[in-house]
C-alpha positions as CSV (number, residue, x, y, z in Angstrom):
1,M,-63.6,-24.5,-7.4
2,N,-61.8,-24.7,-4.1
3,P,-58.5,-26.6,-3.9
4,P,-58.4,-29.8,-1.7
5,N,-58.2,-29.2,2.1
6,D,-54.6,-30.4,2.4
7,S,-53.5,-27.8,-0.3
8,L,-55.3,-25.0,1.6
9,E,-53.6,-26.3,4.8
10,L,-50.2,-26.3,3.1
11,S,-50.7,-22.9,1.6
12,N,-51.7,-21.4,5.0
13,A,-48.7,-23.1,6.7
14,K,-46.4,-21.6,4.1
15,T,-47.9,-18.2,4.7
16,F,-47.3,-18.5,8.4
17,H,-43.8,-19.7,7.7
18,Q,-43.0,-16.7,5.5
19,E,-44.5,-14.3,8.1
20,G,-42.3,-15.8,10.8
21,N,-45.1,-17.4,12.7
22,W,-43.2,-20.7,13.1
23,T,-45.5,-22.3,15.7
24,E,-48.5,-22.1,13.4
25,A,-46.5,-23.1,10.4
26,E,-45.2,-26.2,12.2
27,T,-48.8,-27.1,13.2
28,G,-50.0,-26.7,9.7
29,Y,-47.2,-28.8,8.1
30,K,-47.9,-31.6,10.6
31,K,-51.6,-31.5,9.8
32,V,-50.8,-31.9,6.1
33,L,-48.5,-34.8,6.9
34,K,-51.1,-36.5,9.1
35,Q,-53.4,-36.6,6.0
36,E,-50.6,-37.2,3.4
37,P,-47.5,-38.7,5.1
38,E,-45.5,-38.7,1.8
39,N,-46.1,-35.0,0.9
40,A,-42.5,-34.2,-0.1
41,E,-43.1,-30.4,-0.1
42,A,-44.5,-30.4,3.4
43,L,-41.7,-32.7,4.7
44,T,-39.1,-30.4,3.1
45,L,-40.6,-27.2,4.5
46,L,-41.0,-28.8,8.0
47,G,-37.4,-29.9,7.8
48,V,-36.3,-26.4,6.9
49,L,-38.4,-24.9,9.7
50,C,-36.8,-27.3,12.2
51,C,-33.3,-26.2,11.0
52,Q,-34.3,-22.5,11.3
53,S,-35.3,-23.3,14.9
54,E,-31.9,-25.0,15.4
55,K,-33.5,-28.4,15.7
56,F,-31.1,-29.9,13.1
57,E,-31.4,-33.6,13.9
58,E,-35.2,-33.4,13.7
59,G,-34.9,-31.4,10.5
60,V,-32.6,-34.1,9.0
61,G,-35.2,-36.7,9.7
62,Y,-37.9,-34.9,7.8
63,L,-35.6,-34.0,4.9
64,R,-34.3,-37.5,4.5
65,E,-37.9,-38.7,4.3
66,A,-38.6,-36.0,1.7
67,T,-35.7,-37.2,-0.5
68,R,-37.2,-40.7,-0.3
69,C,-40.6,-39.4,-1.4
70,D,-39.1,-37.2,-4.1
71,P,-35.6,-38.4,-5.0
72,E,-35.3,-35.9,-7.9
73,S,-35.8,-32.7,-6.0
74,P,-32.5,-30.7,-6.0
75,T,-33.8,-28.2,-3.4
76,T,-34.6,-31.0,-1.0
77,Y,-31.1,-32.4,-1.2
78,Y,-29.7,-28.9,-0.9
79,N,-31.7,-28.3,2.3
80,L,-30.7,-31.7,3.6
81,G,-27.1,-30.7,3.1
82,K,-27.5,-27.6,5.1
83,A,-29.2,-29.6,7.9
84,L,-26.4,-32.2,8.0
85,D,-23.8,-29.4,8.0
86,G,-25.7,-27.9,11.0
87,I,-25.0,-31.1,13.1
88,G,-21.4,-31.4,11.9
89,L,-21.8,-34.2,9.4
90,L,-19.7,-32.7,6.7
91,E,-19.2,-35.8,4.6
92,D,-22.9,-36.5,4.6
93,A,-23.7,-32.9,3.8
94,L,-21.3,-33.1,0.9
95,T,-23.1,-36.2,-0.4
96,A,-26.4,-34.4,-0.2
97,Y,-25.1,-31.3,-2.1
98,Q,-23.6,-33.6,-4.8
99,A,-27.1,-35.2,-5.2
100,A,-28.5,-31.7,-5.6
101,V,-26.2,-30.8,-8.5
102,K,-26.7,-34.3,-10.0
103,N,-30.4,-33.4,-10.3
104,K,-29.7,-29.7,-11.3
105,D,-26.2,-29.1,-12.7
106,D,-26.7,-25.3,-12.8
107,Y,-27.5,-25.1,-9.0
108,A,-25.0,-22.3,-8.1
109,D,-25.7,-22.3,-4.3
110,A,-25.2,-26.1,-4.1
111,W,-21.8,-25.9,-6.0
112,N,-20.8,-23.1,-3.6
113,N,-21.7,-25.2,-0.6
114,I,-19.8,-28.2,-2.1
115,G,-16.8,-26.0,-2.1
116,D,-17.3,-25.0,1.5
117,C,-17.5,-28.6,2.6
118,L,-14.5,-29.6,0.6
119,T,-12.5,-26.7,2.1
120,R,-13.4,-27.7,5.6
121,L,-12.6,-31.3,4.9
122,G,-9.1,-30.3,3.8
123,R,-9.7,-31.0,0.1
124,V,-8.8,-27.6,-1.0
125,E,-7.9,-28.5,-4.6
126,D,-11.3,-30.0,-5.1
127,S,-13.0,-27.1,-3.5
128,V,-11.5,-24.7,-6.0
129,E,-13.1,-26.6,-8.9
130,A,-16.5,-26.5,-7.1
131,Y,-16.2,-22.7,-6.5
132,Q,-15.2,-22.1,-10.1
133,K,-18.3,-24.0,-11.2
134,A,-20.4,-21.8,-8.9
135,L,-18.7,-18.7,-10.2
136,E,-19.6,-19.6,-13.8
137,L,-23.2,-19.8,-12.8
138,D,-23.2,-16.8,-10.3
139,P,-20.3,-14.4,-10.5
140,S,-21.2,-12.9,-7.1
141,A,-19.0,-11.3,-4.4
142,H,-19.6,-14.2,-2.1
143,V,-18.3,-16.8,-4.5
144,Y,-15.2,-14.7,-5.3
145,F,-14.6,-14.4,-1.6
146,N,-14.9,-18.2,-1.1
147,L,-12.4,-18.7,-4.0
148,G,-10.1,-16.3,-2.3
149,N,-10.4,-18.3,0.9
150,A,-9.6,-21.5,-0.9
151,F,-6.4,-20.1,-2.4
152,L,-5.5,-18.5,0.9
153,E,-5.7,-22.0,2.4
154,K,-3.5,-23.3,-0.3
155,G,-0.9,-20.5,0.4
156,D,-1.4,-19.0,-3.0
157,L,-1.5,-15.4,-1.9
158,G,-1.5,-13.8,-5.3
159,Q,-4.6,-15.7,-6.5
160,A,-6.3,-15.2,-3.2
161,S,-5.6,-11.4,-3.3
162,G,-7.1,-11.2,-6.8
163,F,-10.3,-12.9,-5.8
164,Y,-10.7,-10.7,-2.7
165,Q,-10.3,-7.6,-4.8
166,K,-13.0,-8.8,-7.2
167,A,-15.3,-9.4,-4.3
168,L,-14.7,-5.9,-3.0
169,A,-15.2,-4.4,-6.5
170,L,-18.7,-6.0,-6.5
171,E,-19.4,-5.3,-2.8
172,P,-17.3,-2.5,-1.4
173,E,-18.8,-3.0,2.1
174,F,-17.6,-6.6,2.3
175,A,-15.7,-6.4,5.6
176,E,-14.5,-10.0,5.6
177,A,-13.0,-9.6,2.1
178,A,-11.2,-6.4,3.2
179,L,-9.8,-8.1,6.3
180,N,-8.6,-11.2,4.5
181,L,-6.9,-9.0,1.9
182,G,-5.1,-7.3,4.8
183,I,-4.0,-10.6,6.2
184,I,-2.4,-11.3,2.8
185,F,-0.5,-8.0,2.9
186,R,0.7,-8.8,6.4
187,R,2.0,-12.1,5.3
188,Q,3.7,-10.4,2.4
189,G,5.4,-8.0,4.8
190,D,3.4,-4.9,3.6
191,L,2.2,-3.8,7.1
192,A,1.0,-0.4,6.0
193,A,-1.3,-1.9,3.3
194,A,-2.4,-4.5,5.8
195,K,-3.3,-1.9,8.4
196,S,-5.2,0.1,5.8
197,C,-7.3,-2.9,4.9
198,C,-7.9,-3.7,8.5
199,E,-9.1,-0.2,9.2
200,R,-11.4,-0.4,6.2
201,A,-13.0,-3.6,7.6
202,L,-13.4,-2.1,11.1
203,G,-14.9,1.0,9.6
204,M,-17.6,-1.2,8.2
205,R,-18.0,-3.3,11.3
206,P,-16.5,-1.6,14.5
207,D,-17.1,-4.7,16.7
208,Y,-15.7,-7.2,14.2
209,V,-13.8,-9.5,16.5
210,R,-11.6,-11.1,13.8
211,G,-10.7,-7.6,12.6
212,L,-9.9,-6.4,16.1
213,N,-7.6,-9.4,16.7
214,E,-5.9,-8.8,13.4
215,M,-5.4,-5.1,14.0
216,A,-3.9,-6.0,17.4
217,I,-1.4,-8.4,15.8
218,L,-0.4,-5.6,13.3
219,C,0.0,-3.1,16.1
220,N,2.3,-5.4,18.0
221,Q,4.4,-6.1,14.8
222,I,4.8,-2.4,14.0
223,G,5.9,-1.5,17.6
224,E,2.6,-0.2,19.0
225,P,2.0,-2.6,22.0
226,K,-0.2,-0.2,23.9
227,E,-2.6,0.0,21.0
228,A,-2.5,-3.8,20.7
229,I,-3.4,-4.2,24.4
230,E,-6.4,-1.9,24.1
231,L,-7.6,-3.9,21.0
232,Y,-7.3,-7.2,22.8
233,K,-9.3,-5.7,25.7
234,R,-12.0,-4.7,23.3
235,V,-12.2,-8.2,22.0
236,L,-12.5,-9.7,25.5
237,N,-15.3,-7.2,26.3
238,L,-17.1,-8.6,23.2
239,E,-16.1,-12.2,23.7
240,P,-14.8,-12.9,27.2
241,D,-13.8,-16.5,26.3
242,N,-11.8,-15.6,23.1
243,S,-8.7,-17.7,23.6
244,V,-6.5,-15.9,21.0
245,A,-7.1,-12.4,22.6
246,K,-6.6,-13.7,26.1
247,H,-3.4,-15.5,25.4
248,L,-1.8,-12.7,23.4
249,L,-3.0,-10.0,25.9
250,D,-1.3,-12.0,28.7
251,S,1.9,-12.1,26.6
252,L,1.9,-8.3,26.1
253,L,1.1,-7.6,29.7
254,G,3.7,-10.1,31.0
255,N,1.1,-12.0,33.0
256,D,2.2,-15.3,34.5
257,S,0.9,-18.3,32.7
258,E,1.8,-22.0,32.9
259,K,0.8,-22.8,29.3
260,A,-1.1,-21.5,26.3
261,S,-4.7,-22.6,26.4
262,P,-5.4,-25.7,24.3
263,A,-8.1,-23.8,22.4
264,Y,-5.6,-21.1,21.4
265,V,-3.0,-23.6,20.1
266,E,-5.7,-25.7,18.3
267,E,-7.1,-22.6,16.6
268,L,-3.7,-21.3,15.7
269,F,-2.5,-24.4,14.0
270,D,-5.9,-25.4,12.4
271,Q,-5.6,-22.0,10.6
272,Y,-2.0,-22.6,9.7
273,A,-2.0,-26.2,8.6
274,N,-2.3,-25.9,4.8
275,R,0.6,-23.3,4.5
276,F,2.6,-24.6,7.5
277,E,5.6,-26.2,5.7
278,T,5.8,-23.5,3.0
279,H,5.8,-20.7,5.5
280,L,8.4,-22.4,7.7
281,A,10.8,-23.1,4.9
282,E,10.4,-19.9,2.8
283,S,9.7,-17.3,5.5
284,L,11.1,-18.5,8.8
285,Q,14.2,-20.5,7.6
286,Y,13.2,-23.1,10.0
287,K,15.6,-26.0,10.7
288,T,14.9,-27.4,14.1
289,P,13.8,-30.9,13.0
290,T,17.1,-31.3,11.0
291,A,19.1,-30.0,14.0
292,L,17.4,-32.5,16.4
293,L,18.1,-35.4,14.0
294,S,21.8,-34.3,13.8
295,M,21.9,-34.1,17.6
296,T,20.5,-37.6,18.0
297,K,23.0,-39.0,15.5
298,K,25.8,-37.3,17.4
299,N,24.7,-38.7,20.8
300,I,23.7,-42.2,19.7
301,S,25.2,-43.1,16.3
302,E,24.9,-42.1,12.6
303,N,22.6,-45.0,11.9
304,F,20.7,-45.0,15.2
305,R,17.6,-47.1,15.5
306,F,14.8,-47.1,18.1
307,S,11.8,-49.4,18.6
308,N,9.0,-46.7,19.2
309,I,9.5,-43.0,18.5
310,L,6.9,-40.5,19.7
311,D,6.7,-37.3,17.8
312,L,5.2,-34.8,20.2
313,G,3.3,-31.9,18.6
314,C,4.0,-33.7,15.3
315,G,2.3,-31.0,13.1
316,T,2.4,-32.0,9.4
317,G,5.2,-34.5,9.9
318,L,8.4,-32.5,9.4
319,C,10.2,-34.3,12.2
320,G,8.5,-37.6,11.5
321,S,9.8,-37.6,7.9
322,L,13.4,-37.4,9.2
323,F,13.1,-39.9,11.9
324,R,10.9,-42.5,10.1
325,S,13.8,-44.6,8.9
326,H,15.3,-44.8,12.4
327,C,12.5,-46.7,14.1
328,E,10.3,-49.8,14.0
329,K,7.1,-47.7,14.8
330,L,6.5,-44.0,14.6
331,Y,3.7,-42.4,16.6
332,G,2.5,-38.8,16.3
333,V,0.3,-36.6,18.4
334,D,-0.9,-33.0,17.8
335,I,-3.7,-30.9,19.2
336,S,-4.7,-29.7,15.7
337,T,-7.0,-31.9,13.7
338,K,-6.0,-30.2,10.5
339,M,-2.3,-30.7,11.1
340,I,-3.0,-34.4,11.7
341,Q,-4.9,-34.5,8.4
342,Q,-1.8,-33.1,6.7
343,A,0.5,-35.7,8.5
344,Q,-1.8,-38.5,7.5
345,G,-1.2,-37.7,3.8
346,K,2.5,-38.5,4.2
347,K,1.8,-42.1,5.3
348,I,4.8,-42.2,7.6
349,Y,3.2,-42.7,11.0
350,D,2.0,-46.0,12.4
351,E,-0.4,-44.1,14.7
352,L,-1.6,-40.5,14.7
353,K,-3.8,-38.9,17.3
354,A,-5.4,-35.4,17.4
355,K,-5.1,-34.8,21.2
356,E,-3.5,-32.4,23.7
357,I,-0.1,-34.1,24.4
358,I,-0.5,-34.4,28.2
359,E,-3.9,-36.1,27.7
360,Y,-2.4,-38.4,25.1
361,L,0.6,-39.4,27.3
362,A,-1.8,-40.1,30.2
363,Q,-4.0,-42.4,28.1
364,T,-1.6,-44.2,25.8
365,E,-0.7,-47.8,26.5
366,A,2.4,-47.7,24.3
367,K,6.0,-47.4,25.6
368,F,8.6,-45.3,23.8
369,D,12.4,-45.3,23.7
370,L,12.7,-41.9,21.9
371,F,10.7,-38.7,22.3
372,V,11.1,-35.8,19.9
373,A,9.5,-32.3,20.3
374,A,10.4,-29.6,17.8
375,D,9.0,-26.2,18.7
376,V,6.4,-27.7,21.1
377,F,7.5,-26.3,24.5
378,V,7.0,-22.7,23.2
379,Y,3.3,-23.3,24.0
380,L,4.0,-24.8,27.4
381,G,5.5,-22.8,30.3
382,N,5.6,-25.2,33.2
383,L,7.4,-28.4,31.9
384,E,6.9,-30.5,35.0
385,P,3.6,-32.1,33.8
386,V,5.1,-33.1,30.4
387,F,8.2,-34.6,32.0
388,Q,6.1,-36.5,34.5
389,T,3.8,-38.0,31.9
390,I,6.6,-38.8,29.5
391,S,8.5,-40.6,32.2
392,N,5.4,-42.8,32.8
393,V,5.5,-44.1,29.2
394,A,9.3,-44.2,28.7
395,E,11.3,-47.4,28.4
396,S,14.4,-47.8,30.6
397,G,17.2,-45.7,29.0
398,A,14.9,-43.8,26.7
399,C,16.1,-40.6,25.0
400,F,14.4,-37.2,24.6
401,A,15.4,-34.6,22.0
402,F,13.6,-31.2,22.0
403,S,14.0,-27.5,21.4
404,T,13.1,-24.4,23.6
405,E,13.3,-20.7,23.1
406,T,15.4,-18.7,25.6
407,T,14.6,-16.5,28.5
408,D,16.4,-15.3,31.7
409,K,13.6,-16.6,33.9
410,D,12.8,-20.2,34.6
411,F,10.1,-19.8,32.0
412,A,8.2,-16.8,30.7
413,L,5.5,-15.9,28.2
414,K,7.1,-13.6,25.7
415,P,5.4,-10.8,23.7
416,S,5.5,-13.1,20.7
417,G,2.9,-15.3,22.5
418,R,5.4,-18.1,22.9
419,F,7.2,-19.3,26.0
420,G,10.9,-19.3,26.6
421,H,12.8,-21.5,29.1
422,S,16.2,-21.1,30.8
423,K,18.8,-23.9,30.5
424,G,18.9,-24.2,34.3
425,Y,15.1,-24.6,34.6
426,V,15.0,-27.3,31.9
427,E,17.8,-29.3,33.5
428,K,16.3,-29.0,37.0
429,I,12.8,-30.2,35.9
430,A,14.3,-33.0,33.8
431,G,16.6,-34.1,36.7
432,K,13.6,-34.3,39.0
433,F,12.3,-37.2,36.9
434,K,15.7,-38.8,36.5
435,W,16.5,-37.5,33.0
436,N,20.2,-36.9,32.5
437,L,21.5,-34.1,30.2
438,E,23.7,-35.6,27.5
439,D,24.0,-32.6,25.2
440,I,22.9,-29.0,24.8
441,Q,23.4,-26.6,21.9
442,S,22.5,-23.0,21.4
443,D,21.2,-22.1,18.0
444,I,19.0,-19.8,15.9
445,L,15.7,-21.6,15.6
446,R,14.1,-19.4,13.0
447,V,14.0,-15.9,11.6
448,E,10.7,-14.0,12.3
449,N,9.9,-10.4,11.3
450,G,13.5,-10.0,10.3
451,Q,14.8,-11.0,13.7
452,N,16.7,-14.1,14.8
453,V,14.9,-16.2,17.3
454,S,17.4,-17.8,19.7
455,G,16.9,-21.2,21.3
456,N,18.4,-24.3,22.8
457,L,18.5,-27.9,21.6
458,F,18.5,-30.5,24.4
459,F,19.3,-34.2,24.4
460,F,18.4,-36.1,27.6
461,K,18.6,-39.8,28.5
462,L,16.5,-41.5,31.2
463,K,18.7,-43.0,34.0
464,H,18.4,-46.7,34.4
């Protein structure tokens, strides 16, 4: 007895799909759906096929319809989650994966993808629970690796290291796990072990861009700048638009640059957000926000108060926490979305924007009577655009407290990848826009790689 025609059509379409003949598969699925519009299997497979062809929005449409027709299918919800992730709808993807595990609690891949979504949404604690559930069901190298990534995001290097080592024990050729283990060793100060891990990763994947970038960073730290330069050049041969390699290569070659590319700064701080405050306090002995607060008190009064304070490059809110009690409204802007998410958790800002600061200053309708910028101008060489745009949104008599690193030139991109500025240059540019220097202090801004990083703290006031 022959099966019904639509079953034959579906079977043939599935065969075409498996063989990689996607055009015939799509035609077949659509023929089935013309005869049976609520065939959940055909809708699901057509949705998957669309996603494989990178037609994610179309795929989402078919998969949503499939879940309506068969609301108890875990695989349909799982595939819907992948499609939603493909168009950047992380919250919706998370909801779909959660529906999948609601229908099938032992769905290891769905638990793993829940963990991925939660990590990217900044909910790292919750992601650990999801990954641990996936690990109970499927103790694979990939899940151990993801757990390592979650603990690395949290800044728990010991736990992260253990999970990466378990991933490598199961899959010795896991280049990403070897590299991330090396990153942990670098952060712990064991540069020899870090380099060994990096070499292992690159031995597996010689054109691994993340690995080449990390090896370049290591070479620069251990005093091998020529090797670092060659590695960054290799990265740019592979990825000509790689913002990290381009910026750091410029810094090593001493190339003129007016600012770090926004893409570089955004990527740097998105990666750094979850461990930012711990690293500054424990490793860098960072005190610039406190020093700027003290300078403001010295030049205004102990109990100073402003109407609107703008925290430029606010990061996670270190400056904002100190200045919150000294203003009616506190505004923050930072290029890093993940930094802004961290700052939002402190509930100290009246407004937070994830934007490049010049863009924000050009667009805001607010006016400010105090501007604060801690460790922001290290990513800007030419300060004229920032002073110009700040002046446009400054109240009469406004104040400006900020830090810079030092250099003998007007401004220069240093081998660290950060800019330094001379006192004379800062005063000249500020004066051009009628800012009067009220105070300047030389200080040690941080300790990095065992070396003091010298800088200046400035306090300016806008002339009436």
